[in-house]
N, C-alpha and C positions, 0 to 999 in steps of 0.2 A: 174603508173608503173615506176620502176627505174631499168635501166640496163646500161651496160657498153658502152658508147660512140657510141650508135647506133641511127640513124635517126629514129624518131617515125612517123608513118603514121597511126594514129588511129582515130576513130570517137569520137565525143564528149561523147557518152554514155560510151565508154571505161573508161573515167576518172571520170564520174559522178556516176557510178554504186555503189550501197550499197551491200556489200557482205553478205547478210542475210543468205546464206547457211552455214555460220560458227557458227550460234547461238548455235547449239547443242554441239559444241566443246569448247565453251567459259568456262573459269574457273568461279567460283562463285564470287570471289572478284577481281575486276579490278580497281585499283586506278591509275596506271600509265601504259600507253600503247605507243608503238612505232610501226608504220607501215612503212615498206619499200615498196615504190611504192604506195603511198597513193592517187594518182590521185588528184581530187579536194577536198579530205578530207571527203567525205560523210560517209564512213564507220566509221571513227573516231568520227564524229558527232553523228552517230547512237549509238556508245558505250557510249558517254558522256550523251546522252539524255535517253537511255533506260537501261543502265547497271551500271550507277553510276560512270563511269570513271571520275576521278578528273583532270587528266593531260594527254594530248595526244600530241604526236609528230609524224611528218611525214617526210619522205624523198621522193623526187620526182624529176625526171630528166627533165620532160617537163616544160619549163618556164611558159607557159600559165596555165597549171593545178596548178603548184606551187603557182602562184599569187592568184588564187582563193582560194586554201586551206589555204593560209597564214592568211586569216581573220577568219578561223574557228577553228584553232588548237592553242595549247599553244607554240609549237616550230615547225617551218617549215624550213627544210634544202633542198635547191635546188642543184641538181647536181648528179654526179655518185657516188653511195653509196660505190663502191669498192675503190674509190680514195679519200674518205673523212674521216676525224676524227670526231667522234660523240661526242658532248659535253654533254654526258650523263654518270653519274657515274655507275661504275660496281655494280651489285647486287641491282639495283634500280627499275627494271621494273617488273610488274606482267604479262605483255603480250607483245609479239612481233608477228606481223603479216607479213608474206611473201606470199602474195597471187598472184600467177602467176608471180613470181619474180625470183626464184632461177634458173630456166631453162634459164634465160636470162644472167646470170652472167658468167664471165670468170672462176672464181674459187668459186663456191657455197660452197665448203667444208670449205674454209677459212671464208667465210661470216657467215656460221652457227657457227663456233667457236667464232667469234667476238660477235655475237648476244647472244650466250650462256652466255658469261661473264656478260652481262647487266641484266640478269634475277635474281630475288631474288630466294632463295631456294624454290622450289615448283612452281615457275613461269612457264609460258607456252609459247611455240612457236607454232603457227599454220601456216602451209604451204599448199598451193594448188599447185599441180604439175600434168601436163598432163601425160596421160598414152600412151607411144609410142607403147605399145602392142595392142592398139585398132585396131579393124578390119578396121577402117577408114584409117589407115596407112598401115596395113599389106595386105589387099586385093589388093589395087592398086600395091603394091610392088611385091607381089607374082605372081599375074596373068597378070600384064601388065608391070612389071619392072619399075614402076613409083614411084618417091619420089619427089613430087611437093610441093615446099614451097608456102605459101599463106600469105595473109595479117593478118590472125588470125588463131586460132585453134591450134591443136597439132603440125602442121608443120608451125607454124608462122615463117616467114623468119628471125625474130630477135632472135629465140631460138638458143642458143649455146650448150646446154646440153639436153639430152633426158633420160627419166627414165621410168622404170617399177615400179610396186608396191614395189617389194623387194628392188630395188636400191634406190627408193625414201626414204624408211624407213631407209636404211643404211646411206643415206646422213644425215638425221636428227640425227641419233644416232652416227655419226662419231665423234662428239665432246664430247660425254658422256651423251647427253640428252636421256631420256627414252620415247620411243613412247608408249603411252597408249591408243590411239584411232585412227582408220583409217576408214574413210568413202569414198564413191565414188559417183560421178555423172554419169549419162548416163543410169541409170536403174530406173528412176522415173516412177510412175504410169501412164499408158496410152501410154508410148513410145513403138515404134515398137521393140526396143532392149529389153525391158522388156518382151514382148510377146515371142520374139525369145529365150530369156534366159530360160523362163519357159518351152517352147516346147522342149528344149534340156537339161532339168533337171539340169541347171546351170553348165554343163560340160565345156561350153565355156565362162563362166561368165567373166574371165579376159579380154576377147576380146571385151566385150560390155561395159566395164567401160571406161569412157571418161577421168576422172580426179580424182585424189586422194586428199582428205582433211585429213591432218595428224596433230595430236596433239602430241607434245613432251614436256616433263616436266623436269625441272632441279631438280636433286636429290642430287647433291653433295653440 
């Protein structure tokens, strides 16, 4: 995870996790990939091993995670993404990953514009962004007046920005990218939220969605 000058207090799994939930959003051809907040680089390794990615770069603010990722990727950049120059040519990437990253940035709109320029025409940016409209946030706020930051989740204490489905889409499209696919977590088979959603005929579906997985494509 890469974000702006914030102390990180995360478990090892946080940096080791392979983000397999993005598989359905991946483009067909992935030759060159950049991941902002790559952790230990395991998602990039997954792309190289299973999707034919030939070149993978990562940005990571945690020195410990960056050291581990350095031996797995082709280019490893350690530090605060918002304060660094990326040694990557414009129009050279097929895929950019921002998985649980944009909500940590001071200016995610500028970040999206910068990353947009690195994509080839038809290239894809995939972002995962928590849903602040979730009942996990709204119920304590409405009924108990609580807005309690935590070590993780939607109200992670390192989050600087908060988004709903619509504002998350607007963020990705603010640079001219075209959002062509939006998925959500929180309603997987067998979960209580899935049952509650079915019993209420999906009227309250936006409140049961935990996180949005958004694919945006460069069309210019």
